C-alpha positions, 0 to 999 in steps of 0.5 A: 664268022667264029663265035670269038669274031661275031662277039667281038664285032658285038661290042665294037659295034656297041662301043660305037652306036654309045661312043660316037652315036652317043645313043645314051642319051636316048632316055629310053635307051634298053637292052631290047632297043641297042639289040634292035640297032646292033641286031643283035640277040636280047639274051646274049648282049649282056653277058658279052658286055658283063664279060667285057665290062665287069658291069650291067649294060645299065651301067655301062650306058650310065658311065657314058652319060656321067662323062658327058656331064663332066665334059659338061660341067667342066664346060661350065653347064652348071654356072648358069643351068641347074643339075636337073637340066644337066640330068635331062641333058645327058640321058638320066630321066630324073635328078634322083637317078643321075645324082645316085648314079654320079655318086656311085662313079665319081665318089662325088655328087655332082654339085661337088665335082663342078667346085673341085679339082678331079683326077678323071683318070683315077676314078676310073672316067677317062674313055679307054 
């Protein structure tokens, strides 16, 4: 298999692992744990992700978490639960980390987002 096909295979497997298997819900996910599942070299994956997505693995994982959080917010999750429980539900270790990542990607805090009508395509959080 050529390097290109091998790299595409790894990236496709990564997308399935994150999107379909929802690996991002594991708060202990790391490059190493992802590579164990994908059976690839942990030194190879960060470069592939950076080249394909223009960001590091942690930020990519956090984007999946934020997309999931947005779905839950839109389904009324925060009407009966806290932001902290939302953060844990989508795989973040703490409310603070969730707030920082959420605001970096959406420009809004989760509570402000909850009361807003936001164009998800504009902020780049629609699935590819």
